[in-house]
N, C-alpha and C positions, 0 to 999 in steps of 0.2 A: 406517440399515439394517445390520443385523448380517450376518456372513457366513451364518449358517445361514438367515436369512430369504431371503437371495439364492439360495442353494442350493436352496430350496423353489420359487423362482419360476422357476428356469432350465429344468427340473429337473436337478439334477446330485448326484452322491454324492461327487464328488472335491473336497475343499476346497482343495488347491492349485491345482487348475485354476480354480476359482471365484475365489480371490484374485487369480491372474494375469490372469484376465478382467477384474475391477473395475480393477485397477491399469492395464491397457491403456486401458480406457474412460476413466479419469481423465486419462491423458496424451494421449489423443485430443481429449478436451474442451479441455484446456489449449492444445493446438496450434491449435484452432479460434478461440480467443478472440484477438483482435487487441489486444495491449496496446501502446499508444503512450505510453510513459512517456519524458519528457525532463527533463534537468536544466538548471538554470540558475543563475547567480550574479548577485547584485545587490549592489553597493557601499552600505554604510550611510551615511547622512548624518546629522550632529548635528541634533537637535531636529526630526526629520522622523518623523512618525507613520505615514503612509500611502505605499504605493509602488505604481506600476502594475505590474500583472502582465504576464508576457509574452503577446504576441498569440496567440491560438489555444488558450489555456489553458482547459480545462474544469473542472478540479478541482485544488486544492492538497492535496497528500498530507502532506508534512512540510516543516518549516522547521528548518534548522540555522544556528548561528552559529559562527564560527572564535573559539575561546577562546585568545588569545594569552598569558593569564596561566599556563596549564598548560604543563608541560615534558615532552614535546614538544607543540607546538600541536595541538589536536584540535578536531573539529566537535562541538558541544553541541547536542542537540535542544531546540527551544523547545515547550513544552506549548501546546496550543491551548485556547481557551474555545468550546465548543460550545454554540450557541443562547443566547448572551449578547447582550442589547441593550444596547449602549452609546450614549450620548449625550454628545457634546462640549459643554462650556460655551460658551454663545454670548456 
């Protein structure tokens, strides 16, 4: 929704007031949302493909790996394959 459309719905002729009103609404909505994000680290094991997720985890957002080859060492994001059906060889 554009500021002009919002001004027509309120109704208001003051653009600055309307923008401040919209910004306050966005901040209030953000405060009402209860974000429970936690971070955890797991040590990698050679030749292990699957790892047990932390208990209580609902959604995995990002995976990073420590790149020791770079100077200084930094975390590199691992891209995910979404909606991929993988089958292990039996």
